[in-house]
C-alpha positions in Angstrom: -11.7 -46.5 -49.6 -8.8 -48.5 -48.2 -9.3 -51.6 -46.5 -8.7 -49.9 -42.9 -11.0 -47.4 -43.6 -13.6 -50.3 -45.0 -13.0 -52.1 -41.7 -13.7 -49.3 -39.5 -16.9 -48.3 -41.3 -18.0 -51.8 -41.1 -17.8 -52.0 -37.3 -19.6 -49.1 -36.4 -22.4 -49.9 -39.1 -22.7 -53.5 -37.3 -23.0 -51.5 -34.0 -25.5 -49.2 -34.8 -27.9 -51.7 -36.9 -27.6 -54.7 -34.7 -28.2 -52.7 -31.4 -25.1 -54.1 -30.0 -24.3 -52.9 -26.6 -20.7 -51.6 -25.5 -20.0 -54.6 -23.6 -20.4 -56.7 -26.8 -19.4 -54.0 -29.1 -15.6 -53.0 -27.7 -14.6 -56.7 -28.4 -15.6 -56.5 -32.2 -13.5 -53.1 -32.0 -10.8 -54.5 -30.4 -10.4 -56.9 -33.2 -9.3 -53.7 -35.3 -6.0 -53.8 -33.6 -3.2 -55.3 -34.9 -2.6 -59.0 -34.5 1.3 -59.0 -34.2 2.6 -61.3 -31.5 5.1 -60.1 -29.4 7.5 -63.0 -28.3 6.9 -64.2 -24.7 9.2 -67.2 -24.6 13.0 -67.7 -25.7 15.3 -65.1 -23.6 18.5 -64.7 -24.8 20.9 -66.8 -23.4 21.6 -66.0 -19.7 25.2 -65.3 -18.0 23.8 -66.8 -14.8 20.2 -67.7 -13.5 19.2 -67.1 -9.7 16.5 -68.5 -8.5 13.5 -67.0 -6.0 11.0 -69.2 -4.0 9.5 -69.3 -0.9 10.2 -72.9 -0.4 13.8 -72.2 -1.0 16.4 -72.5 1.8 17.8 -69.1 1.1 21.3 -70.2 1.0 22.8 -69.7 -2.8 20.2 -69.0 -5.2 21.7 -71.3 -7.7 19.0 -74.0 -7.7 15.3 -74.0 -6.8 16.0 -76.2 -3.5 18.3 -73.3 -2.3 16.9 -70.6 -3.9 16.6 -66.6 -2.4 13.4 -66.1 -0.5 13.0 -62.6 -1.3 13.6 -60.7 -4.6 16.2 -58.1 -3.8 18.6 -60.8 -2.4 18.7 -62.3 -6.1 19.0 -58.9 -7.7 22.0 -57.9 -5.2 23.9 -61.0 -6.5 22.8 -60.6 -10.2 25.1 -58.8 -13.0 24.5 -57.8 -16.6 23.2 -60.5 -18.4 21.9 -62.5 -15.7 18.4 -63.8 -15.2 16.3 -64.1 -12.3 13.3 -66.8 -12.3 10.8 -66.1 -9.2 8.3 -68.7 -8.2 4.6 -67.8 -7.5 3.9 -66.4 -4.2 3.3 -62.6 -2.6 6.7 -61.0 -2.3 7.4 -57.2 -0.7 10.5 -55.1 -1.1 11.3 -54.8 2.8 9.4 -53.9 5.9 9.9 -50.1 5.8 7.9 -47.9 3.8 11.3 -46.5 2.1 12.0 -49.8 0.7 11.7 -50.8 -3.0 13.1 -53.4 -5.0 15.9 -51.8 -6.7 16.1 -52.9 -10.5 19.8 -53.6 -11.8 20.9 -52.7 -15.5 20.8 -55.4 -17.8 19.1 -58.4 -15.8 15.8 -60.0 -17.1 13.3 -60.8 -13.8 10.8 -63.5 -14.6 7.6 -64.4 -12.6 5.2 -67.5 -13.3 7.0 -70.4 -12.4 6.1 -72.9 -9.6 8.9 -75.7 -8.9 6.8 -77.5 -6.2 4.3 -78.3 -9.0 7.2 -79.1 -11.4 6.8 -75.9 -13.5 10.4 -75.1 -13.0 11.8 -74.8 -17.0 11.2 -71.4 -18.9 9.4 -72.7 -21.7 6.6 -74.3 -19.0 5.9 -70.9 -17.0 2.5 -69.3 -16.8 2.2 -66.2 -14.9 -1.7 -66.4 -15.1 -2.0 -69.8 -13.2 0.8 -69.1 -11.0 0.7 -65.5 -10.2 3.9 -63.7 -9.1 3.4 -60.8 -6.8 5.1 -57.9 -5.9 3.5 -56.1 -3.2 3.9 -53.0 -1.0 1.5 -54.2 1.8 4.4 -54.3 4.0 1.9 -55.0 7.1 -0.4 -57.6 5.3 -3.3 -55.8 6.5 -4.7 -54.4 3.0 -8.1 -55.7 1.8 -6.9 -58.1 -1.2 -7.7 -60.8 -3.3 -5.4 -63.3 -3.3 -2.5 -60.9 -2.4 -3.7 -58.4 -5.0 -5.4 -54.6 -3.8 -8.1 -54.1 -6.5 -8.7 -50.6 -5.8 -6.6 -48.0 -4.0 -9.2 -47.4 -1.2 -8.3 -51.0 0.2 -4.8 -49.8 1.2 -4.5 -49.5 4.8 -2.0 -47.8 6.9 1.6 -47.1 5.4 2.6 -49.4 2.7 6.0 -49.0 0.3 6.3 -45.8 -1.2 7.4 -47.9 -4.4 7.3 -51.5 -4.9 9.5 -51.3 -7.8 12.4 -48.5 -8.9 14.6 -48.4 -11.6 17.4 -45.7 -11.1 18.9 -45.0 -14.3 20.4 -41.4 -13.3 23.9 -43.0 -13.0 24.1 -46.0 -14.8 21.7 -46.1 -17.9 18.6 -48.3 -18.0 17.8 -49.8 -21.2 15.4 -52.2 -22.6 17.8 -55.1 -21.5 16.6 -54.4 -17.8 13.4 -56.6 -17.9 10.3 -57.6 -15.9 8.3 -59.8 -17.3 5.2 -62.1 -15.7 4.1 -60.0 -12.3 1.7 -58.4 -10.9 2.7 -55.1 -9.0 0.1 -53.6 -6.1 -0.6 -51.7 -3.3 2.3 -49.2 -3.6 1.2 -46.1 -1.7 3.5 -43.3 -2.6 2.2 -40.7 0.0 5.5 -39.4 0.9 6.0 -35.7 1.5 8.9 -34.9 -1.0 10.3 -36.0 -4.4 10.4 -39.2 -5.2 8.4 -40.4 -2.5 5.2 -39.2 -3.6 5.3 -40.3 -7.2 5.0 -43.7 -8.7 3.6 -46.0 -6.3 3.9 -49.0 -8.4 6.9 -48.5 -10.0 9.6 -45.3 -10.3 11.5 -44.8 -13.5 13.9 -42.5 -13.1 16.1 -41.0 -15.8 16.6 -37.6 -14.6 20.2 -35.5 -15.1 22.2 -35.1 -17.7 23.4 -38.6 -19.1 20.5 -40.0 -17.3 18.3 -42.8 -19.2 15.4 -45.2 -17.6 14.3 -47.1 -20.7 13.4 -50.5 -19.1 11.3 -53.3 -20.8 8.1 -54.3 -19.2 6.1 -57.5 -20.7 3.1 -59.0 -19.2 2.7 -57.1 -15.9 -0.2 -56.1 -14.2 -0.4 -52.9 -12.5 -3.4 -53.2 -9.8 -4.3 -50.8 -7.1 -1.2 -48.4 -6.2 -1.7 -45.0 -5.0 0.7 -41.8 -5.7 0.5 -38.1 -5.5 1.5 -38.4 -9.3 1.5 -41.4 -11.6 -0.3 -43.9 -9.2 1.0 -47.2 -11.2 3.8 -45.8 -13.0 6.0 -42.5 -13.1 8.1 -41.9 -16.1 10.9 -39.8 -14.9 13.3 -37.8 -17.7 13.7 -34.0 -16.8 16.7 -32.0 -16.4 18.1 -33.1 -19.7 17.6 -37.0 -19.0 15.7 -39.4 -20.9 12.7 -42.0 -20.1 12.0 -44.2 -22.9 10.4 -47.4 -21.4 8.7 -50.0 -23.3 5.4 -51.5 -21.9 4.1 -54.7 -23.8 0.8 -56.6 -22.8 0.5 -54.8 -19.8 -2.5 -54.2 -17.8 -3.2 -50.7 -15.4 -6.6 -51.2 -13.2 -7.7 -49.5 -9.9 -4.6 -47.1 -9.6 -5.1 -43.6 -8.4 -3.4 -40.2 -8.0 -4.5 -37.2 -5.9 -3.0 -35.1 -8.5 -2.4 -36.2 -12.1 -1.5 -39.6 -14.2 -3.7 -42.0 -12.3 -2.2 -44.9 -14.0 1.0 -43.4 -15.3 2.8 -39.9 -15.2 5.2 -39.1 -17.9 7.5 -36.2 -17.0 9.6 -34.5 -20.0 10.2 -31.2 -18.2 13.4 -29.9 -19.5 14.1 -33.5 -21.0 12.3 -36.3 -22.5 9.6 -39.0 -21.5 8.5 -40.7 -24.3 7.3 -44.5 -23.3 6.3 -46.8 -25.8 2.9 -48.8 -25.3 1.9 -52.1 -27.1 -1.0 -53.8 -26.3 -1.6 -52.1 -22.9 -4.9 -51.5 -21.1 -6.2 -49.0 -18.9 -9.2 -49.8 -16.8 -10.8 -48.1 -13.6 -8.0 -45.9 -13.0 -8.6 -42.0 -11.7 -7.0 -39.1 -10.9 -7.8 -35.8 -8.8 -6.4 -33.4 -11.7 -5.2 -34.3 -15.0 -5.3 -37.8 -16.7 -7.2 -40.6 -15.0 -5.0 -43.3 -17.0 -2.3 -41.1 -18.7 -0.6 -37.6 -17.9 2.0 -36.4 -20.5 3.7 -33.3 -19.5 6.1 -32.0 -21.6 6.9 -28.4 -19.9 10.2 -27.0 -21.7 10.7 -30.5 -23.1 9.1 -33.3 -24.7 6.5 -36.0 -23.9 5.4 -37.8 -26.5 4.5 -41.3 -25.7 3.5 -43.9 -29.1 0.6 -46.0 -28.4 -0.1 -48.8 -30.4 -3.3 -51.5 -29.8 -4.3 -49.9 -26.6 -7.5 -49.8 -24.9 -8.6 -47.1 -22.3 -11.9 -47.9 -20.3 -13.7 -46.5 -17.2 -11.1 -44.1 -16.3 -11.7 -40.8 -14.7 -9.9 -37.4 -13.9 -11.1 -33.6 -14.0 -9.4 -33.2 -17.2 -9.0 -36.0 -19.6 -10.8 -38.7 -18.7 -8.1 -41.1 -19.9 -5.7 -38.8 -21.2 -4.0 -35.6 -20.9 -1.4 -33.8 -23.0 0.2 -30.6 -22.2 3.1 -28.9 -24.0 3.8 -26.0 -21.9 6.6 -24.2 -23.2 7.7 -27.5 -24.6 6.0 -30.5 -26.7 3.5 -33.1 -25.9 2.5 -34.9 -29.0 1.3 -38.6 -28.6 1.1 -41.0 -31.4 -1.9 -43.4 -31.3 -2.7 -46.2 -33.6 -5.3 -48.9 -33.0 -6.7 -47.3 -29.8 -9.8 -47.6 -28.5 -11.4 -45.2 -25.5 -14.7 -46.5 -24.0 -16.8 -45.0 -21.1 -13.9 -42.5 -19.7 -15.5 -39.4 -18.1 -14.1 -36.0 -17.2 -15.4 -33.8 -14.5 -14.7 -31.1 -16.3 -13.5 -31.1 -19.7 -12.4 -33.9 -22.1 -14.0 -37.1 -21.6 -11.5 -39.4 -23.2 -8.6 -36.7 -23.9 -7.4 -33.5 -23.1 -5.0 -31.5 -25.1 -3.8 -28.0 -24.2 -0.4 -26.2 -25.8 0.2 -23.6 -23.1 2.8 -21.5 -25.2 4.0 -25.1 -26.9 2.8 -27.6 -28.8 0.3 -30.5 -28.1 -0.4 -32.1 -31.6 -1.5 -35.9 -31.1 -1.7 -38.0 -34.2 -4.6 -40.4 -34.1 -5.1 -43.4 -36.7 -7.6 -45.8 -36.6 -9.0 -44.9 -33.2 -12.5 -45.1 -31.8 -14.3 -42.8 -29.0 -17.2 -44.8 -27.6 -19.7 -43.5 -25.0 -17.5 -41.1 -23.2 -18.4 -38.2 -21.6 -17.3 -34.7 -20.0 -19.5 -32.5 -17.3 -18.6 -29.3 -19.2 -16.9 -29.5 -22.7 -15.4 -32.1 -25.3 -17.2 -35.3 -24.4 -14.5 -37.3 -26.3 -11.9 -34.7 -26.9 -10.8 -31.0 -25.7 -8.3 -29.2 -27.7 -7.0 -25.9 -26.5 -4.4 -24.0 -28.5 -3.3 -21.7 -25.6 -0.6 -19.3 -26.7 0.7 -22.0 -28.6 -0.5 -24.7 -31.2 -2.8 -27.5 -30.6 -3.9 -28.9 -33.8 -4.3 -33.0 -34.0 -4.4 -35.2 -36.7 -7.1 -37.8 -36.9 -7.5 -40.1 -39.4 -9.7 -43.0 -39.7 -11.9 -42.3 -36.6 -15.1 -43.3 -35.0 -16.8 -40.7 -32.5 -20.1 -42.8 -30.9 -22.6 -42.0 -28.4 -20.3 -39.3 -26.7 -21.6 -36.8 -24.8 -21.0 -33.1 -22.8 -22.8 -31.4 -20.4 -22.2 -27.9 -22.2 -20.4 -28.0 -25.7 -18.9 -30.2 -28.0 -20.4 -33.9 -27.5 -17.4 -35.2 -29.5 -15.2 -32.5 -30.1 -14.5 -29.1 -28.6 -11.7 -27.0 -29.9 -10.4 -23.7 -28.7 -7.9 -21.5 -29.8 -7.4 -18.5 -27.0 -4.5 -16.4 -28.5 -3.0 -19.3 -30.1 -3.8 -22.0 -32.9 -6.2 -24.9 -32.6 -6.4 -26.5 -36.1 -7.4 -29.9 -35.8 -7.6 -31.8 -39.2 -10.1 -34.9 -39.6 -9.9 -37.4 -42.3 -12.3 -40.4 -42.8 -13.9 -39.6 -39.5 -17.5 -40.7 -38.3 -19.8 -39.0 -35.7 -22.5 -40.9 -35.0 -25.3 -40.3 -31.9 -22.9 -37.8 -29.9 -24.5 -35.2 -27.5 -24.3 -31.9 -25.8 -26.6 -28.5 -25.1 -24.7 -26.5 -28.3 -22.5 -29.2 -30.9 -23.4 -32.7 -30.5 -20.7 -33.3 -32.8 -18.3 -30.5 -32.6 -17.9 -27.3 -31.2 -15.4 -24.7 -32.4 -14.6 -21.4 -29.9 -12.5 -19.1 -32.0 -11.0 -16.4 -29.9 -8.4 -14.2 -30.5 -6.3 -16.7 -32.3 -5.4 -18.4 -35.6 -7.9 -21.4 -36.4 -9.4 -23.7 -38.9 -10.9 -26.9 -38.7 -10.3 -28.9 -41.6 -12.4 -31.8 -42.6 -12.0 -34.3 -45.6 -14.6 -37.7 -45.9 -16.8 -36.8 -42.5 -20.0 -38.6 -41.8 -22.3 -36.9 -39.2 -25.1 -39.3 -38.3 -27.9 -38.7 -35.6 -25.8 -35.8 -33.4 
């Protein structure tokens, strides 16, 4: 048995034998995540630094004293290679719902400064002690905690449709376009047309041939943003475009969508939307349809994000409480490593994860993943896999299912193959304390398809 396998078995045994509750178990399991540290300091040399502060005189932006008082003014004078330093405070994009902070290619924006307290150098900044908030609350009437809306039910009236926009449809947005050290809150994408009903917190547009939206976000929190699709973040790469944003040390909390993707929607319709997520937390997000935290949509294209060291906790949707993957005539094959799904729930199927092929492929790869305490009212307490007219064959290695439940079928996993292929492969998997009316651990519904469940080194314990 490898070191990784031994580590995961040890964590499970420790939790079960010592009676450790979920609240204590999760920090223990989280230590299984890789310990790599991403550099939060030492930016590359800037061509020019532009300053933003509530205390500035708004003149030139070349010192803290002469700082611009709004972020867009600094972006407007910046060029690729420049950096923008933003002091603690609350900043809105503008007074109209259609206003949004329009990022510029190659410009890096950093928050967490407080020049009035002497925190005015890059190495001194602290985005936790000196919060820098980008808010869509243009009327200043939302219920908030120190300027941060904690849940979308606290939004009052009309807010900005998008707090931040990165438009890579004409000039590609690459990883040198950076937002680091901010809280993005109170976006409300409730407009009647695209894109004003998508991406309340951040709208990333790489649509069209030659389009690309692949920015970097570090040390960012999305809190209390709303949209029809993608409450916190909308990654748009359709019609031959590409959207591959990189998110590092990012938190999504209390975001919601009436449709799909409560925190994040990745649209690869006829294009590609493949974000990279490293050490990201999704907590308490919700959607009215698919993907309480993430909806990956690969219709006629590709939506296959890469996740490493990610935690999903307390998210909810009708299908896929945490994540929903659909490869309709395309591919949605996300890769997950060192990931925890805890206490996510679905009103129908897939308490944590929902996979559907729909004439395409939905083949997630999971390595070192824990499903604990997830639930579905109908099928697949942790995972629902459907090979409908296509192929849905997840690959799971070193995976733990503990304490998951379904109201009907498959307390941990439900696999179905209507006129398609559903052939999940599990290697080194443990099922413990899962429950359902039928199939406490696994339920396989083979119907007019080609299916075979492959199991290698499986432990079933008290299901």
